[in-house]
C-alpha atoms as one frame of an Amber mdcrd trajectory, in Angstrom:
protein
 -56.377  -1.084   0.553 -57.304  -3.039  -2.554 -53.794  -2.990  -3.983 -52.490
  -4.393  -0.693 -55.088  -7.137  -0.710 -54.407  -7.830  -4.375 -50.694  -8.326
  -3.709 -51.288 -10.716  -0.814 -53.715 -13.005  -2.641 -52.574 -12.463  -6.216
 -52.603 -16.138  -7.145 -55.914 -16.951  -5.486 -59.359 -16.912  -6.996 -62.248
 -15.499  -5.041 -65.896 -16.485  -5.214 -68.167 -13.467  -5.560 -71.895 -13.226
  -6.113 -71.967 -10.180  -8.377 -74.884  -8.676 -10.335 -75.216 -10.046 -13.865
 -75.189  -6.538 -15.375 -71.704  -5.827 -14.001 -69.034  -5.668 -16.742 -66.921
  -8.818 -16.603 -69.602 -10.829 -14.793 -69.170 -14.621 -14.848 -72.032 -17.054
 -14.236 -69.775 -19.340 -12.188 -68.696 -16.470  -9.921 -64.985 -17.350  -9.609
 -62.740 -14.361 -10.231 -59.041 -13.712 -10.182 -58.623 -11.195  -7.353 -56.981
  -8.631  -9.642 -60.112  -8.121 -11.751 -62.595  -6.987  -9.060 -59.900  -4.933
  -7.323 -58.983  -3.139 -10.560 -62.655  -2.559 -11.401 -63.413  -1.036  -7.985
 -60.305   1.151  -8.167 -61.257   2.399 -11.655 -64.761   3.247 -10.439 -63.357
   5.110  -7.431 -60.930   7.084  -9.598 -63.727   7.994 -11.995 -65.941   9.222
  -9.158 -63.058  11.192  -7.649 -62.460  12.904 -10.993 -66.143  13.789 -11.245
 -66.112  15.309  -7.746 -63.005  17.312  -8.639 -64.655  18.650 -11.803 -67.739
  19.619  -9.831 -65.709  21.222  -7.034 -63.116  22.885  -9.286 -60.121  21.363
  -7.523 -58.032  18.173  -7.441 -58.636  17.168  -3.834 -60.224  13.772  -4.412
 -57.878  12.578  -7.169 -54.879  13.644  -5.088 -56.025  11.209  -2.405 -54.974
   8.329  -4.687 -51.446   9.698  -5.000 -51.278  10.269  -1.254 -52.436   6.746
  -0.449 -49.982   5.243  -2.965 -47.144   7.177  -1.324 -47.806   5.648   2.096
 -48.296   2.046   0.924 -44.660   1.272   1.650 -45.237   1.999   5.329 -47.955
  -0.567   5.944 -47.425  -3.447   8.330 -49.202  -6.671   9.134 -50.803  -6.812
  12.546 -52.122 -10.359  12.779 -54.877 -11.021  15.241 -54.244 -13.778  17.721
 -56.898 -15.975  19.143 -57.261 -15.725  22.885
């Protein structure tokens, strides 16, 4: 999901009100979309790896490979105002 959003708004900055203790925090709050998306993805991958270690399998980390494999099949379904 984040990689799709990142590719559609790659050149745009986003305004986010993030906690000051977050790595990469900026007092102004304007971020290039790639930074928060990459940070969230890294956190998710780290948590998935921790679950896999705890559970003794690779189920959660394999979800990233599975989702990357289907990204080419996504489609835009714009909502129309009635």
